[in-house]
C-alpha positions in Angstrom: 14.2 -20.5 -15.4 11.8 -18.1 -16.2 12.6 -14.2 -15.2 11.0 -12.7 -12.1 8.1 -10.8 -12.0 6.9 -8.4 -9.0 3.0 -9.0 -8.1 0.6 -6.2 -8.1 -3.0 -6.1 -6.8 -5.3 -3.5 -7.9 -8.3 -3.2 -5.1 -11.1 -1.3 -6.0 -14.8 -1.8 -5.4 -16.5 -1.5 -8.6 -20.2 -1.3 -7.7 -22.1 0.7 -10.0 -24.6 1.9 -6.5 -24.4 1.3 -2.9 -27.2 -0.7 -3.0 -25.7 -3.8 -3.9 -24.0 -6.2 -1.4 -20.0 -5.4 -0.9 -18.0 -7.8 -2.0 -14.5 -6.1 -2.1 -13.9 -7.0 1.3 -14.2 -10.7 1.4 -12.6 -11.0 -2.3 -9.1 -9.1 -1.0 -8.8 -11.2 2.0 -9.3 -13.9 -0.3 -5.9 -12.6 -2.1 -4.0 -11.7 0.6 -4.8 -15.1 2.1 -3.2 -16.6 -0.8 -0.1 -14.0 -0.8 0.5 -15.4 2.7 -0.2 -19.2 1.7 3.1 -18.4 -0.5 5.1 -16.1 1.5 5.6 -13.9 -1.2 5.3 -9.4 -0.8 3.4 -7.4 -3.2 2.5 -4.0 -4.3 -0.9 -3.8 -3.2 -2.9 -0.2 -4.7 -5.3 0.9 -2.8 -8.2 3.4 -4.3 -8.6 6.2 -1.3 -12.0 6.2 -1.1 -12.1 2.5 -0.4 -9.5 2.8 2.1 -11.0 5.5 3.8 -14.1 2.8 4.5 -12.2 -0.1 4.6 -8.9 0.8 6.6 -8.3 -2.5 7.8 -7.7 -3.7 4.3 -4.7 -1.6 4.1 -3.4 -2.2 7.4 -3.7 -6.2 7.0 -1.8 -5.7 3.5 1.1 -3.4 5.2 1.1 -5.2 8.1 1.9 -8.9 6.6 4.8 -6.5 4.1 3.2 -5.2 1.3 4.0 -2.6 0.2 0.7 0.2 -0.4 0.5 2.1 -3.7 -2.1 4.8 -4.3 -4.6 3.9 -6.9 -6.5 7.1 -7.2 -8.8 8.0 -5.0 -11.8 7.3 -7.1 -11.6 4.6 -9.9 -12.0 6.9 -12.7 -10.4 7.8 -15.7 -7.7 10.2 -15.6 -8.5 11.8 -18.8 -12.1 12.4 -16.9 -10.3 15.0 -14.3 -9.2 18.5 -13.7 -6.1 18.9 -12.5 -7.4 20.9 -9.5 -9.5 17.9 -8.7 -6.1 15.5 -9.6 -4.4 17.5 -6.6 -6.4 17.8 -4.3 -7.7 14.0 -3.9 -4.4 12.3 -5.2 -2.6 14.0 -2.1 -6.0 13.7 0.2 -5.0 9.4 -0.6 -1.4 9.3 -0.4 -1.8 11.3 2.5 -4.5 8.5 4.1 -2.7 5.3 3.0 0.7 6.5 4.8 -1.1 7.5 7.7 -3.2 3.9 7.7 -0.1 1.9 6.4 2.7 3.4 8.2 4.3 3.9 5.2 6.1 6.3 3.0 3.5 5.9 -0.4 5.6 6.4 -3.4 3.9 4.9 -6.3 1.0 5.2 -7.9 -1.2 3.3 -10.4 -3.8 5.4 -13.0 -7.3 3.4 -12.9 -7.5 1.4 -16.4 -3.8 2.3 -17.3 -5.4 5.5 -18.2 -2.9 7.3 -18.2 -2.8 8.5 -21.8 -1.5 11.4 -23.8 -4.8 13.6 -22.7 -3.9 13.2 -19.8 -0.3 13.9 -19.8 -0.5 16.9 -17.4 -0.9 14.2 -14.4 3.1 13.4 -15.3 4.6 16.4 -13.4 1.6 16.6 -10.6 3.0 12.9 -10.0 6.3 13.9 -9.0 5.1 17.3 -6.8 2.9 14.9 -5.1 5.7 12.7 -4.0 5.4 9.8 -5.7 9.3 8.6 -7.3 7.6 5.6 -9.4 4.2 5.2 -11.7 2.7 2.1 -12.7 0.1 3.5 -15.2 1.0 3.2 -18.6 0.2 0.6 -21.1 2.4 0.6 -23.9 0.4 -0.7 -27.0 -3.1 0.1 -28.2 -5.5 -0.8 -26.8 -9.5 -0.9 -26.6 -9.9 0.8 -23.1 -6.9 2.9 -22.6 -3.5 2.2 -24.3 -0.3 4.9 -25.1 1.5 3.5 -28.1 4.9 4.5 -29.0 6.2 4.3 -25.3 8.8 2.2 -24.3 8.8 -1.4 -22.8 11.4 -1.4 -20.3 11.2 1.4 -17.7 11.9 5.0 -18.1 11.7 8.6 -16.7 9.7 10.8 -17.5 10.2 14.6 -18.6 9.7 16.7 -15.2 7.9 13.5 -13.6 8.4 10.6 -12.0 10.2 7.1 -13.5 7.9 4.9 -15.4 7.4 0.9 -15.1 5.1 0.2 -18.2 2.5 -2.8 -18.6 4.5 -6.1 -19.7 3.5 -6.6 -23.2 4.2 -9.7 -26.0 3.5 -9.4 -29.4 1.5 -12.6 -31.0 1.3 -11.8 -35.0 -0.1 -8.2 -34.8 -1.3 -7.8 -32.0 -0.1 -6.8 -28.6 -1.2 -8.2 -25.5 -0.5 -7.3 -21.9 0.2 -11.2 -20.9 0.5 -10.5 -16.9 -2.6 -9.5 -16.2 -6.1 -9.5 -15.1 -8.4 -10.7 -18.1 -5.4 -12.1 -20.1 -4.8 -14.2 -17.5 -7.8 -15.9 -17.1 -8.6 -16.3 -20.9 -5.2 -17.1 -22.6 -3.1 -20.2 -22.0 -0.6 -20.5 -19.7 1.5 -20.9 -22.9 1.1 -17.3 -23.7 2.4 -16.1 -20.1 5.0 -18.6 -20.6 6.2 -17.4 -23.9 6.0 -13.6 -22.9 8.5 -14.1 -20.0 10.9 -16.0 -22.2 10.7 -13.0 -24.8 11.0 -10.7 -22.3 14.5 -8.5 -22.6 16.9 -8.2 -19.6 15.9 -4.6 -19.0 12.2 -5.1 -18.3 10.4 -4.7 -15.4 7.9 -7.7 -15.4 4.8 -6.9 -13.2 1.3 -9.0 -12.8 -1.4 -7.7 -11.9 -4.6 -8.5 -11.2 -7.9 -7.3 -8.9 -9.9 -8.9 -6.0 -13.4 -9.2 -8.1 -11.5 -11.5 -10.2 -11.9 -14.2 -7.7 -15.3 -13.9 -6.9 -17.2 -15.8 -10.0 -20.2 -15.6 -7.8 -20.9 -12.4 -8.1 -24.1 -11.3 -10.0 -23.2 -9.3 -13.5 -23.5 -5.4 -13.4 -21.9 -3.1 -15.7 -18.9 -1.6 -14.5 -18.7 2.4 -15.0 -17.0 3.7 -17.7 -16.3 0.8 -19.8 -19.2 -0.3 -21.9 -21.3 -3.9 -21.7 -19.1 -5.9 -23.8 -15.8 -5.0 -21.9 -18.1 -5.5 -18.5 -18.8 -9.1 -19.7 -15.4 -10.0 -20.1 -14.9 -9.1 -16.4 -17.1 -11.6 -15.5 -15.5 -14.6 -18.0 -13.5 -17.4 -16.5 -13.4 -15.7 -12.9 -13.4 -19.4 -11.8 -10.3 -19.9 -13.4 -8.5 -17.5 -11.8 -7.1 -18.3 -8.6 -5.5 -21.5 -10.2 -4.1 -19.0 -12.9 -2.4 -17.1 -9.7 -1.6 -19.7 -7.9 0.4 -21.2 -11.3 1.8 -17.5 -11.5 2.7 -17.2 -8.0 5.1 -20.7 -8.3 7.2 -19.6 -10.9 9.6 -16.7 -9.8 8.6 -13.9 -8.0 10.1 -10.4 -7.6 10.3 -7.8 -5.2 7.3 -5.1 -4.4 7.7 -2.3 -7.3 9.2 0.2 -4.6 12.2 -1.4 -4.0 12.8 -2.1 -7.9 12.5 2.0 -8.0 14.7 2.0 -4.9 17.5 0.0 -6.5 17.5 2.3 -9.9 18.4 5.2 -7.3 17.1 8.3 -7.0 17.7 10.7 -8.9 17.8 7.9 -12.1 20.6 9.2 -14.7 20.5 6.1 -16.3 17.1 5.8 -17.9 15.3 6.9 -21.2 14.3 10.3 -20.8 10.5 11.2 -22.4 9.2 14.1 -23.1 4.8 12.7 -22.9 4.5 16.0 -25.5 6.7 14.3 -28.1 6.0 10.1 -28.3 5.5 8.7 -32.0 2.2 9.4 -33.1 -0.3 6.9 -33.1 -0.2 4.1 -36.4 -3.8 3.6 -38.0 -4.2 0.0 -35.3 -3.7 2.1 -32.7 -6.1 4.7 -34.2 -8.4 2.0 -34.7 -8.5 0.1 -31.3 -8.3 3.3 -29.1 -11.5 3.3 -26.9 -13.9 1.1 -28.6 -15.2 -0.8 -25.5 -15.0 2.3 -23.7 -18.5 4.7 -22.7 -17.4 8.1 -24.0 
């Protein structure tokens, strides 16, 4: 029997300009239809400026029993922001989502898993802004954003919220976030099942996907903040995504992450406390990998 995995959806509009057709609405409804078919409750992280333009997406997700979380106000990496802008925009986004959903919004996810050492100043601000948990770090080397050296199990940030790290599995010398996005589209199902069987009992497992991954007919354009190669990877095998997610939803599905966080109790005393200024230094692999597919 495989362990449960919570399901998460990052709702974002990655068009480089407003002159291109807006495809995110139809794609999001397609994913929500899929969740309804399988009768699962997910955590739906929504970018604030998209929620402001398309409030019906938030209202539908909330009405159908999904947790609503904030995926930043705009889909830009955390290191590109100033603390002042982050406080203003994150508070604004949380308030908007609470108004639209009728829920207390307690979960935050950074765009592109961009909670990295350079953005460590965000951590105490998340708690100050009302978030009790984050799912914003990839605890492994990454060609976009990763924070190697962090635990794979949930932990408490010193002065900040609980963190649910992105689940990863080691395949030889490579550590992969096997439950989400590109990796669901490109890797064999056996890799996901291998990772689930290797997961420890104290991990919180969550899968992630994006509405644009269910849209194989979208014409190619380069995404902001990542290079052309990473953008092209974002188009690979999109026609396979729905089939892969159907398989994922046929396996045991866990509750929304807010319920997982609530089950730990607040304040949490049983988790390891991590000081973001004292995480182990990156090894050579992490240094070589870091940012190779980004636009800096």
